[in-house]
C-alpha positions, -999 to +999 in steps of 0.1 A: -001+001-002+016+034-008+020+061+016-008+081-008-033+047-003-029+046+036-038+087+041-064+079+021-078+051+037-073+066+071-092+098+059-117+073+045-122+058+086-119+089+103-147+105+084-164+077+078-164+076+040-160+040+026-134+035+005-141+047-031-164+069-021-165+107-025-168+138-009-205+143-020-210+107-005-202+123+029-226+158+020-254+129+009-257+115+044-286+126+066-284+142+094-308+147+124-318+184+135-303+168+172-272+162+154-272+194+142-274+206+175-242+187+184-208+208+195-181+190+202-155+200+224-112+196+214-081+200+245-054+207+240-025+204+267+005+204+277+006+187+315+036+189+334+024+182+366+004+148+356-001+136+391-017+167+400-036+165+366-046+129+371-057+128+408-068+171+411-081+175+380-096+145+366-119+128+388-137+154+397-140+166+364-153+134+354-178+133+383-192+167+371-193+151+331-212+122+343-241+146+352-242+162+318-246+149+283-210+144+269-196+123+255-162+113+254-151+099+223-112+102+223-082+103+249-049+101+242-011+115+253+001+105+219-022+116+187-012+107+156+001+145+140-006+141+102+005+176+091+026+202+112+028+203+147+010+193+181+022+209+208+007+192+239+010+155+260-032+152+267-053+152+239-096+150+245-125+145+220-158+149+232-192+151+224-223+172+241-261+170+231-256+209+228-238+240+233-262+250+258-249+215+275-213+227+270-222+262+286-240+245+318-208+223+325-179+248+315-196+282+330-202+254+364-191+270+392-175+243+413-163+239+376-147+272+373-136+276+407-123+244+418-109+224+391-099+251+359-073+262+384-059+231+390-053+227+350-042+258+346-014+250+370-012+217+359-005+225+325+015+250+309-011+249+276-043+246+276-062+252+245-096+247+241-120+249+214-155+242+208-172+230+171-202+229+167-216+199+143-213+198+106-244+215+090-232+204+051-261+232+042-234+257+053-213+242+022-245+244+000-247+205+007 
């Protein structure tokens, strides 16, 4: 398998496009209104104090997340970098049912007062983004 074929196969898996499929196939997939409400949380962290992060931040944050619609999709200290640089040793991908669900978690007083300060002390890089669900209509699909 050539490098280009491996890359195409990997992207097919990542995008759930059947090998040999096209971008049109991706746009043609049906999404429900509920799917379009989903938001995706990505955190890219450089955790310098892994002990504090694992013992003080993770358990409390996990308990708060357990009370939400959050679904942890991926967590890894070693994402496979395909292009560019990835300056972190901890990456998290989660899905929330709605932006309001995410906001309720992230703006929660307990999270902001008790757990965010731990994360900020334990990690020197704290890149956090929210992405809306893919809406084919936005792209003319």
